Wavefront OBJ file of the C-alpha trace (Angstrom):
o trace
v 73.805 78.861 114.568
v 72.740 82.365 113.667
v 72.053 82.956 109.984
v 72.154 86.267 108.131
v 69.521 87.143 105.558
v 70.942 87.467 102.056
v 69.707 89.048 98.847
v 69.209 86.178 96.411
v 66.417 84.592 94.421
v 67.542 81.123 95.612
v 68.823 81.739 99.137
v 67.059 83.218 102.138
v 69.789 83.089 104.801
v 73.315 81.805 105.405
v 75.236 81.018 108.584
v 78.747 79.792 109.254
v 80.463 78.368 112.320
v 84.204 78.885 112.003
v 85.139 76.445 114.793
v 83.289 73.471 113.292
v 83.552 74.612 109.638
v 79.795 74.142 109.305
v 77.793 76.132 106.788
v 74.010 76.448 107.022
v 72.017 77.502 103.985
v 68.284 78.242 104.016
v 66.675 78.284 100.577
v 63.795 80.552 99.641
v 61.435 77.570 99.257
v 62.009 76.648 102.914
v 64.546 73.812 102.888
v 67.607 74.246 105.101
v 70.885 72.370 104.630
v 73.917 71.977 106.863
v 77.273 71.461 105.074
v 80.335 70.070 106.842
v 84.077 70.790 106.626
v 83.575 73.946 104.557
v 86.758 76.051 104.694
v 86.370 79.652 105.799
v 87.769 80.913 102.472
v 84.907 79.153 100.653
v 82.375 80.792 102.978
v 83.958 84.211 102.397
v 83.981 83.719 98.626
v 80.345 82.589 98.798
v 79.282 85.690 100.712
v 81.228 87.966 98.339
v 80.043 86.300 95.127
v 78.161 88.411 92.611
v 75.601 85.609 92.351
v 75.389 83.594 95.557
v 72.949 81.157 93.959
v 75.367 80.333 91.141
v 78.272 80.048 93.582
v 76.196 77.745 95.778
v 75.406 75.385 92.900
v 78.941 75.402 91.498
v 80.996 75.244 94.695
v 78.957 74.073 97.681
v 75.958 71.882 96.869
v 77.206 68.367 96.047
v 80.793 69.431 96.945
v 80.551 68.842 100.711
v 78.906 66.297 102.956
v 75.552 67.644 104.109
v 72.248 66.874 105.710
v 68.844 68.409 105.200
v 67.543 70.011 108.388
v 64.005 70.712 107.105
l 1 2 3 4 5 6 7 8 9 10 11 12 13 14 15 16 17 18 19 20 21 22 23 24 25 26 27 28 29 30 31 32 33 34 35 36 37 38 39 40 41 42 43 44 45 46 47 48 49 50 51 52 53 54 55 56 57 58 59 60 61 62 63 64 65 66 67 68 69 70
């Protein structure tokens, strides 16, 4: 999955696969997580959020099944 770099103190890059509803989030400290069954509207809201880090903590992390890639 291709990720786009984002401007954030917490996040380094974000990618989304619409077909599988999989969201990939790379944090600035190096860890990368893959989240499953994330609706496209959540991804769009995430990318349009004023603070992506706050949105991530409030609406994604611990809200969807995930695995740590590295």
